[in-house]
C-alpha positions in Angstrom: 60.1 103.4 57.7 59.5 102.3 61.1 61.7 103.5 64.1 62.5 101.3 66.9 61.2 102.8 70.4 63.4 100.5 72.6 63.5 101.6 76.1 67.2 101.3 76.3 68.8 104.3 75.3 72.6 104.6 74.0 74.0 108.0 74.7 77.1 107.1 73.4 76.1 106.8 69.6 77.9 108.4 66.5 75.1 110.1 64.7 75.6 112.0 61.4 74.2 115.4 61.9 71.8 116.2 58.5 73.3 118.4 56.1 70.7 121.1 56.3 71.3 121.4 59.9 75.1 121.3 59.8 75.7 125.0 59.5 76.8 126.2 62.8 68.6 117.2 58.9 58.1 107.2 56.9 55.6 106.3 59.3 56.5 106.1 63.0 55.5 103.2 65.3 54.4 105.6 67.8 54.0 109.2 66.5 56.1 111.9 68.0 54.9 115.0 66.3 53.8 118.2 68.0 51.1 118.6 65.2 49.3 122.1 65.1 46.2 120.3 66.1 47.3 120.0 69.5 49.1 123.4 69.9 47.0 126.0 68.9 44.4 128.8 70.5 43.5 126.8 73.5 47.0 126.1 74.0 47.9 129.7 73.8 45.4 130.5 76.1 46.6 128.2 78.8 49.8 129.9 78.5 48.3 133.0 79.9 47.3 134.5 76.7 50.3 136.7 76.4 50.5 138.3 73.3 52.1 136.2 70.6 55.0 137.4 68.4 53.7 139.6 65.6 55.3 139.7 62.2 55.8 143.4 62.3 58.1 142.9 65.1 61.6 143.6 64.2 62.8 140.3 65.3 60.6 138.7 62.7 61.5 140.6 59.7 62.8 138.1 56.8 64.9 138.8 53.9 63.4 138.9 50.5 66.1 136.4 48.9 63.6 133.9 50.9 61.3 134.6 47.9 63.6 133.3 45.3 63.3 129.4 46.6 60.7 127.3 47.5 59.7 126.9 50.8 58.2 123.6 50.3 61.2 122.3 48.4 63.3 123.0 51.6 61.3 121.4 53.9 60.6 118.3 52.0 64.5 118.1 51.9 64.5 119.0 55.6 61.8 116.3 56.5 63.6 113.6 54.3 66.9 114.3 56.2 65.6 114.2 59.5 63.8 111.0 59.0 67.0 109.5 58.0 68.8 110.8 61.2 66.2 109.5 63.1 66.3 106.2 61.4 70.2 106.1 61.9 69.6 106.8 65.6 67.1 103.8 65.8 69.3 101.6 64.4 71.8 102.2 67.4 69.3 102.6 69.9 70.1 106.1 70.2 66.6 107.7 69.7 65.2 108.2 72.9 62.1 106.5 73.9 58.9 108.3 75.1 59.5 107.7 78.6 63.0 109.2 78.8 62.7 112.4 81.2 64.8 114.6 79.2 62.6 113.9 76.3 59.8 114.7 78.1 61.6 117.8 79.2 62.3 119.0 75.7 58.9 118.3 74.7 57.5 120.3 77.6 59.4 123.2 76.6 58.7 122.8 72.9 55.0 123.0 73.7 55.5 126.2 75.5 57.5 127.9 72.8 55.5 126.7 69.7 52.3 128.7 70.3 54.1 131.8 69.7 55.6 131.1 66.5 52.7 131.3 64.0 52.5 135.0 64.6 56.2 135.4 63.5 55.8 133.2 60.7 52.2 132.2 59.6 53.6 129.0 57.5 54.7 127.5 60.9 51.2 126.8 61.7 51.2 124.2 59.0 54.4 122.7 60.1 54.4 118.8 61.6 56.7 120.0 64.3 58.6 117.0 65.9 60.9 117.1 69.1 63.7 114.1 69.5 66.7 113.6 71.6 69.5 111.8 70.2 71.8 109.8 72.0 75.3 111.5 71.0 77.7 113.3 73.0 78.1 116.3 70.7 77.2 119.7 72.0 74.7 120.1 69.2 70.9 121.2 68.8 69.0 122.3 65.9 65.6 123.0 64.2 65.2 122.2 60.5 63.0 123.9 58.0 59.5 122.7 58.9 59.9 122.6 62.6 62.1 119.4 62.9 63.8 119.6 66.4 66.7 117.7 67.9 69.0 118.0 70.9 72.0 115.9 71.4 72.1 114.4 74.9 75.8 115.7 75.1 74.7 119.5 75.1 72.2 118.6 78.2 74.6 116.5 79.9 77.9 118.2 79.6 76.8 121.8 80.3 74.0 120.7 82.8 71.8 122.9 81.3 68.8 124.0 83.4 65.2 124.7 81.7 66.0 127.9 81.0 69.0 127.5 79.4 67.5 124.8 77.1 64.4 127.2 76.4 67.3 129.9 75.3 68.7 127.3 72.8 65.5 125.9 71.6 64.2 129.6 71.1 67.5 130.4 68.9 67.2 127.5 66.7 63.3 127.7 66.2 64.4 131.3 65.5 66.2 130.1 62.6 63.4 128.1 61.0 61.1 131.0 61.4 63.3 133.5 59.8 63.8 131.1 57.2 67.6 131.2 57.2 68.4 128.1 55.2 65.8 129.6 52.5 67.9 132.8 52.6 70.9 131.6 52.2 70.0 129.7 49.2 68.3 132.4 47.6 71.2 134.3 47.9 73.3 131.6 46.3 70.5 131.8 43.4 70.6 135.3 43.2 74.6 135.6 43.1 74.7 132.6 40.5 72.0 133.9 38.4 73.8 137.0 37.9 77.2 135.4 37.2 75.4 132.9 34.6 73.1 135.8 33.0 76.8 137.6 32.3 78.1 134.6 31.0 75.3 134.2 28.5 75.5 137.9 27.4 79.2 137.2 26.8 78.3 133.7 25.0 80.0 131.5 27.7 76.7 129.4 28.2 75.7 127.7 31.7 72.6 130.0 31.8 70.2 126.9 32.0 70.5 125.9 35.7 67.3 125.6 37.8 66.6 124.7 41.5 67.1 121.2 40.5 70.7 121.2 41.8 70.1 123.5 44.6 70.1 120.5 46.7 73.6 119.9 46.5 74.0 123.4 48.4 72.7 122.0 51.7 75.7 120.2 52.1 77.7 123.3 52.6 75.1 125.8 54.0 76.6 127.9 56.7 74.4 130.6 58.7 75.9 134.1 58.6 76.7 136.3 61.8 73.7 138.4 61.1 71.5 135.2 61.0 72.9 134.2 64.4 72.1 137.4 65.6 68.7 137.6 64.5 68.1 134.0 65.7 69.4 135.2 69.3 67.1 138.2 69.3 63.9 136.2 68.1 64.8 133.1 70.6 65.0 135.7 73.7 61.8 136.7 72.5 60.3 133.2 72.4 61.5 132.0 75.4 60.5 134.9 77.6 57.1 135.0 76.3 57.1 131.0 77.0 57.8 132.0 80.7 61.4 131.5 80.7 64.1 133.5 81.7 65.8 135.6 79.4 68.9 136.4 81.4 69.8 132.6 81.2 71.3 133.6 77.8 74.3 135.0 79.6 74.8 131.8 81.9 74.3 129.6 78.8 77.0 131.4 77.0 79.5 131.3 79.8 78.9 127.7 80.0 79.7 127.1 76.2 82.5 129.1 76.2 83.8 127.3 79.4 83.4 124.3 77.7 84.9 124.9 74.4 87.8 126.7 76.1 87.2 130.0 74.6 86.8 128.8 71.3 82.9 127.9 70.0 82.4 124.2 69.6 81.4 123.0 65.9 77.7 123.9 65.9 78.7 127.4 66.9 81.9 128.0 64.5 79.8 130.9 62.7 78.5 132.6 65.7 79.8 136.0 67.3 82.4 135.6 69.7 81.1 134.8 73.2 81.9 137.9 74.6 80.1 139.8 71.7 77.1 137.6 72.6 76.5 138.4 76.0 76.6 142.0 75.7 74.1 141.8 72.7 71.9 139.7 75.1 72.2 142.0 77.9 71.6 145.0 75.6 68.5 143.3 74.6 67.0 142.3 78.6 65.0 145.7 78.7 62.9 144.7 75.8 62.5 141.0 76.6 62.1 141.1 80.7 58.8 142.8 80.6 57.7 139.8 78.2 59.1 137.4 80.8 57.4 139.4 83.5 53.8 139.1 82.1 54.2 135.5 80.6 52.5 132.4 82.7 55.2 130.6 84.1 56.1 126.8 83.5 54.1 124.3 86.1 57.0 121.7 85.6 60.5 122.2 86.2 63.2 119.1 85.3 66.7 118.5 86.4 69.6 118.2 83.6 71.0 114.6 83.3 73.5 113.3 85.9 76.9 114.3 85.1 
């Protein structure tokens, strides 16, 4: 599958959200990957050598339910859905070209965040990170399993996000991937189903033969819980702070979110805690993350939001 990289960028397209990313998913003519080879120890050193996030950190603790589902399976499914989304966007000239300033902005911020991910989840060092900008007016952004990141143009333009606010969103979405929340959700569903089917088998009702083969359909209804969202918030603040972006931007971001949605969260935030709760929780975490920010190497580039 070859994607078009036309310089013309349509920011008004209607692009379906990948199923595995819809909770809150070929060979490229020009490679758009932020591969592990590009973001290794040398890159971390260039960021000032600030200690990486570690698996023993509270923010990095993953649920044991993730062990019930194959990570390879979920990441392969996510990659397939992500490629399909990029193809759809390309066909509508809604896949930002490499010279798009906002795409360059997203990739720059991602390159600062990604070096801090492997300490939290070693598997992420093997991910083929992708970062793309989709020409849609939706207020949306996500990071799918395996490090597949996309921002929709609308969230940058309508909210007039500064770099710190973009980093908070990106850190949050990367946090979901590192904590393997999609895998956890499916693991919990599998455990619940398994218990029910065992009971049915013991009662002679059958149905105990189902396996992971039918798990793919769950991606269509997957939603993260409020606990998942709070965990991603906490880890996202750590990632953004260590990457040199102001953690306090989380508060201004949420004020913008609530103003844009007139008090009700937009679609991608439908399962998130309320805005007031979110702000209080973030404020309570400042004492932990502000020292990380103070010690971090700061960005040497700053980008303006798109023209409103």
